[in-house]
Steps between C-alpha positions, in 0.01 A plus 500: 500500500645835397467779757585866438611720790513880480609618845695819565706433815760222490411386853131465408597321180722250682236428765234447236731271302566290811128478582400394147778243476412361843133464408579336166747257660248404768228443238721336236458771237778586256526879495703719266535849645562806281600830663443842345619844608333670205135428431554579131719189478224294663247625246747424221557145628139426584393395152785246496460354851129565574567496874197351676608654832646849560606656830505875463591799713221752512762766429792345308798701373432802279166661432318169470200405705424140599127550448552618142748220429248245632243644261745463208601146594141387530427656162780285355375193687173502692616192692814666640495493880652826627586522870563859609738587783432827684607698807145604590142391436427829323463360147339165572179615331695597186662156500155342519380708204778375272440145628834447670491154652630612839629802692776431755628752752876531544711379662384168357488193719528142384154427641341776291684412177425129540133578569480692172675226302291230665186680381627581151684193377199263496321760285802541273506125440173540309667726243870423489737210554654501846818292500429293811700198604511227759798361690531126562780280625650263244749264664695745717445808287233771508359545149300798369238411238297758310129419515477562126756221439294236681299282263354265759591333827426154634590291802691174515650305789498797743648738244337792322602490134502839329498470122642785292589512131869447588494244777321347797578621853433257785449628854429304816169662596149388574230619262330686785820696562560572132156580358459837686801626304310467171125483546447864612617600150211498249689314226539183708236229523498172689378259233526171686635370830837665577538644151498873415501632146595847372211605276726740310668191351179321395431492126155344522291223651521182296346161586449592867863612532670837515734513201803703607720713276777243554284226347441334838151395605367558849178312583202672658357341812183315403309606811517875430579503130225750417616748767860474376395568141293796617793639702725479194239663275448782753873560534550501121216750460653732761842480333359575155303791641809632678701483176223674307477783753878541508513523121222757505697705752255480789 
């Protein structure tokens, strides 16, 4: 996830960087932070990076105004989440009028920044790809795996088997310990006992199986086959609608 930061004072900038990195590490989100001293450079870069999340001083360097910059950013991308940082509450109403996502009083605290990100990131996931990952132990090593790389997982002889396009990772975990890492994310579906499939890798349903983009077939549990098909259809509809809205610029 690309994050733009336009903060005037170096101390504020460093604190905010530490808070964002701490939150992302705790929640297994890959974050790429971009820092700007000049808002003109941010506006120039925005078309290339389309930052979904921007932290912005209410009064950055120069004659700029954070309220006006928020208005410009949201004109470029209505789904941009702008979080304004201010010394006083005096312009909170203005921030509301330009639909800033949040308004944080300085000095920022980790609790306040994490609260804002905790509220915003689930909403951002509806419109942009958040590079989330899980960490599992393979042999004696901790391994990071991007959620988008997971095709499906199954369970064999006390080991979770995580199948990616490149290889299979085996981790000594019970399914009850492992499943909460994936199932809160909307792309994952438990399709039969101890098996979770990533719906982003499903090509279609064929002969009561999920046909994956690797050519593998994952059977649907007979008992709730209809509900599984409906879940996949609903997810596919939401993804197509999301793509259509993004293309239209909404």
